N, C-alpha and C positions, 0 to 999 in steps of 0.2 A: 443749447439746442442739440448739437451734434452728439454729446454725451448720452442724452436721454433716447435718441434714436438707436445709438449702438446697443444700449441696455435692452431696449424693446426687441431688437433683432436677436440678441443672444438668448432672451427668454424664449422667443418664438422657435429658435433652433433646438433648445432643450426640450421643449414640449412636443416637437414633432418626432423625436427619437422614440422608437418603441423599445420597451424593456422586455427582453424575453424572460419568461418564467423558467426557473430551474426545474428540470424534470429528473434530476438525479441526486444521489446522495454521495457526498465525497468523504473520503477518509485517508489517513496516512498509515502505512504499516512499516515496521522497522524490524531488522534482524542483522546482527553483526554490523556491517557497514552498508548494507543494502537498504534502500528506501523505495517504497512502492506507493505511488499516488493512485487511488482507486476511485473510480466513479461508477456507482452501482445504479442501474436503470431497471425499472419494472418491465415485464414483458419477456418475450422470446427473442433471442438474438445471439450472435457469436460474441463470446468473450475474447477480447483482443489484448495482447500484451506487447507493448512497443510496436503496435500496428501489425502484428502477426497473430494468427489464431493461437490460443493457448495450447492446443494439442501439438502444434508445430514447435512452439517455444520450449515447452516442457514435455517431450515425448515420453511415452511409457505408462504402464498401468499404475505404478507406485506413485508417480508424481500426480497422475489423474486423481487417484483416491485422496492424495493429500490436499489438492486445491479445491476439491468438491466437498471436503469435510464439513465446512460451515453451513453449506446448503443442505447436506444430508441430515445433520443434526437438527437443523431448524425446519426440516421437511418442506424446503422451498427450492428444490433442484431446478425445475424449469420455469420458475416464476421470475427470475432475475437474470440479467447479464451484465457484463462490466467491461469498461475500457480501462486499462492499467498502464501506467508508465513506471518502469522500474529501472533503477540504476545502482551501480556499486556492488562490490563484494562478488561472490561466486554464485553458481547456479542454485545450490541448496539454500543459501542464505536468502537469495531473491525469492525463491519459492516460499520460504518461511515469512518473509515480509508481505508477500501477496496474500497469504492466508490470514495474517494478522490484520492487514487492511480490509480484506473482505469481511471478516468478522466484525471489525469496528463499524463498517458501513451498514451491515445487517442490523447491528445493535442500534445504531442511530435511526434507522428507518422504522424499526419495530421494537419497541421496548420489551415485549413479551419474549423475545429471543435472548434477553440478557442473561438470565439464570442459566439457560442451557449452554450458552457459549462460555460463560464464566466457569461453570462447573467442569467443562472440558478444557480449560486453560487456554482458550483461543484469544481472549481479550488481553492477556498478560503479555507484555513484551519480554522476550527471552533476553535477559541481561548479559548472557555470556558473549564475550568478544575476545579477539586475540589480545594477548598481554603485550605491552609495548617492550621494546628492547631497551636494556639498561646500558649505561655508558661503561665501557671497559670490559664488556663480556663478549664471548665468542658467539657469532651467528644468531643464537636464539635468545629468548627473553631470560632464561635462567641458567643457560649453559656457561660454565666457568672453566678456567684452565685448571688442569690437575696439579694439585700442590705436591712438591717433592716429599718423600717419606722421611728423609733425614736433613 
Protein backbone atom coordinates (compact mmCIF):
# COMPACT_ATOMS: atom_id res chain seq x y z
CA UNK A 1 0.00 0.00 0.00
CA UNK A 2 2.68 2.46 0.97
CA UNK A 3 4.67 1.84 -2.22
CA UNK A 4 1.71 2.65 -4.45
CA UNK A 5 1.09 5.90 -2.53
CA UNK A 6 4.72 6.97 -2.94
CA UNK A 7 4.57 6.25 -6.69
CA UNK A 8 1.41 8.32 -7.00
CA UNK A 9 3.03 11.20 -5.12
CA UNK A 10 6.13 11.11 -7.31
CA UNK A 11 3.98 11.15 -10.47
CA UNK A 12 2.05 14.14 -9.13
CA UNK A 13 5.29 16.00 -8.43
CA UNK A 14 6.63 15.46 -11.95
CA UNK A 15 3.37 16.55 -13.54
CA UNK A 16 3.28 19.84 -11.64
CA UNK A 17 6.74 20.90 -12.82
CA UNK A 18 6.48 23.39 -15.66
CA UNK A 19 8.93 22.85 -18.46
CA UNK A 20 10.21 26.10 -19.91
CA UNK A 21 10.49 26.20 -23.67
CA UNK A 22 13.91 27.01 -25.06
CA UNK A 23 13.86 30.37 -26.77
CA UNK A 24 17.49 30.37 -27.84
CA UNK A 25 19.84 28.50 -30.15
CA UNK A 26 23.05 27.23 -28.59
CA UNK A 27 26.36 26.45 -30.29
CA UNK A 28 30.02 25.98 -29.41
CA UNK A 29 32.88 27.77 -31.12
CA UNK A 30 36.55 26.88 -30.82
CA UNK A 31 39.90 28.43 -31.75
CA UNK A 32 43.31 27.32 -30.43
CA UNK A 33 42.57 26.53 -26.75
CA UNK A 34 39.59 28.90 -26.47
CA UNK A 35 36.06 27.55 -26.16
CA UNK A 36 33.00 29.79 -26.52
CA UNK A 37 29.51 28.63 -25.54
CA UNK A 38 27.02 30.81 -27.41
CA UNK A 39 23.30 31.27 -26.81
CA UNK A 40 21.65 33.20 -29.63
CA UNK A 41 18.31 34.93 -28.98
CA UNK A 42 15.85 36.61 -31.37
CA UNK A 43 15.15 40.29 -30.84
CA UNK A 44 17.06 43.32 -29.68
CA UNK A 45 19.30 43.22 -26.65
CA UNK A 46 22.85 43.55 -25.37
CA UNK A 47 25.31 40.87 -26.35
CA UNK A 48 27.17 39.78 -23.21
CA UNK A 49 30.51 37.99 -22.96
CA UNK A 50 31.23 36.54 -19.51
CA UNK A 51 28.48 38.81 -18.13
CA UNK A 52 30.11 41.97 -19.57
CA UNK A 53 29.00 43.92 -22.64
CA UNK A 54 30.91 42.71 -25.70
CA UNK A 55 32.12 46.28 -26.43
CA UNK A 56 33.83 46.33 -23.04
CA UNK A 57 35.26 42.79 -23.27
CA UNK A 58 36.63 43.35 -26.81
CA UNK A 59 37.22 47.11 -27.20
CA UNK A 60 38.11 48.69 -30.53
CA UNK A 61 36.76 48.95 -34.05
CA UNK A 62 38.74 46.01 -35.44
CA UNK A 63 37.35 43.61 -32.85
CA UNK A 64 33.86 45.03 -33.40
CA UNK A 65 34.00 44.44 -37.15
CA UNK A 66 35.27 40.92 -36.48
CA UNK A 67 32.49 39.82 -34.10
CA UNK A 68 29.79 41.49 -36.20
CA UNK A 69 30.91 39.77 -39.41
CA UNK A 70 28.46 36.80 -39.21
CA UNK A 71 25.55 39.21 -38.68
CA UNK A 72 26.65 41.60 -41.45
CA UNK A 73 27.06 38.76 -43.97
CA UNK A 74 23.61 37.33 -43.17
CA UNK A 75 22.02 40.82 -43.02
CA UNK A 76 20.72 40.19 -39.50
CA UNK A 77 22.68 42.78 -37.53
CA UNK A 78 19.95 43.98 -35.13
CA UNK A 79 17.74 40.89 -35.27
CA UNK A 80 19.72 38.80 -32.76
CA UNK A 81 21.64 39.15 -29.52
CA UNK A 82 23.69 36.60 -27.60
CA UNK A 83 25.02 35.58 -24.22
CA UNK A 84 28.45 34.03 -24.44
CA UNK A 85 30.69 32.21 -21.98
CA UNK A 86 34.27 32.00 -23.20
CA UNK A 87 37.37 30.57 -21.51
CA UNK A 88 40.89 29.54 -22.35
CA UNK A 89 43.68 30.87 -24.55
CA UNK A 90 44.21 34.57 -25.31
CA UNK A 91 42.12 37.51 -26.41
CA UNK A 92 42.35 36.95 -30.19
CA UNK A 93 41.69 33.22 -29.94
CA UNK A 94 38.65 33.94 -27.75
CA UNK A 95 37.38 36.40 -30.34
CA UNK A 96 37.83 33.78 -33.07
CA UNK A 97 35.98 31.21 -30.96
CA UNK A 98 33.09 33.63 -30.45
CA UNK A 99 32.80 34.33 -34.18
CA UNK A 100 32.85 30.58 -34.90
CA UNK A 101 30.13 29.99 -32.27
CA UNK A 102 27.96 32.84 -33.54
CA UNK A 103 28.20 31.57 -37.12
CA UNK A 104 27.27 28.04 -36.03
CA UNK A 105 24.30 29.32 -34.03
CA UNK A 106 23.05 31.43 -36.95
CA UNK A 107 23.38 28.40 -39.23
CA UNK A 108 21.39 26.26 -36.78
CA UNK A 109 18.66 28.88 -36.52
CA UNK A 110 18.27 29.58 -40.25
CA UNK A 111 19.50 27.09 -42.87
CA UNK A 112 19.43 29.74 -45.61
CA UNK A 113 22.48 31.39 -43.97
CA UNK A 114 24.58 28.24 -44.44
CA UNK A 115 25.95 28.95 -47.92
CA UNK A 116 26.92 32.56 -47.09
CA UNK A 117 28.68 31.58 -43.86
CA UNK A 118 30.40 28.58 -45.44
CA UNK A 119 31.63 30.64 -48.40
CA UNK A 120 33.25 33.12 -46.00
CA UNK A 121 34.83 30.26 -43.98
CA UNK A 122 33.07 31.13 -40.72
CA UNK A 123 31.70 27.61 -40.13
CA UNK A 124 35.11 25.97 -40.44
CA UNK A 125 37.10 25.58 -37.24
CA UNK A 126 40.61 27.00 -37.63
CA UNK A 127 42.82 23.96 -36.88
CA UNK A 128 46.01 25.91 -36.21
CA UNK A 129 47.20 25.58 -32.64
CA UNK A 130 50.46 25.87 -30.75
CA UNK A 131 52.78 22.96 -31.37
CA UNK A 132 53.73 20.93 -28.30
CA UNK A 133 57.24 21.01 -26.89
CA UNK A 134 59.40 18.01 -27.66
CA UNK A 135 61.55 16.21 -25.10
CA UNK A 136 65.20 17.24 -24.93
CA UNK A 137 64.83 20.53 -26.78
CA UNK A 138 65.37 24.08 -25.62
CA UNK A 139 62.47 26.38 -24.84
CA UNK A 140 60.29 26.09 -27.91
CA UNK A 141 58.78 23.31 -30.02
CA UNK A 142 61.53 23.09 -32.66
CA UNK A 143 64.47 24.91 -31.11
CA UNK A 144 67.55 22.71 -30.80
CA UNK A 145 71.02 23.17 -29.41
CA UNK A 146 73.60 24.28 -31.95
CA UNK A 147 75.78 21.38 -33.04
CA UNK A 148 79.57 21.87 -33.02
CA UNK A 149 81.20 22.36 -36.42
CA UNK A 150 84.03 19.88 -35.83
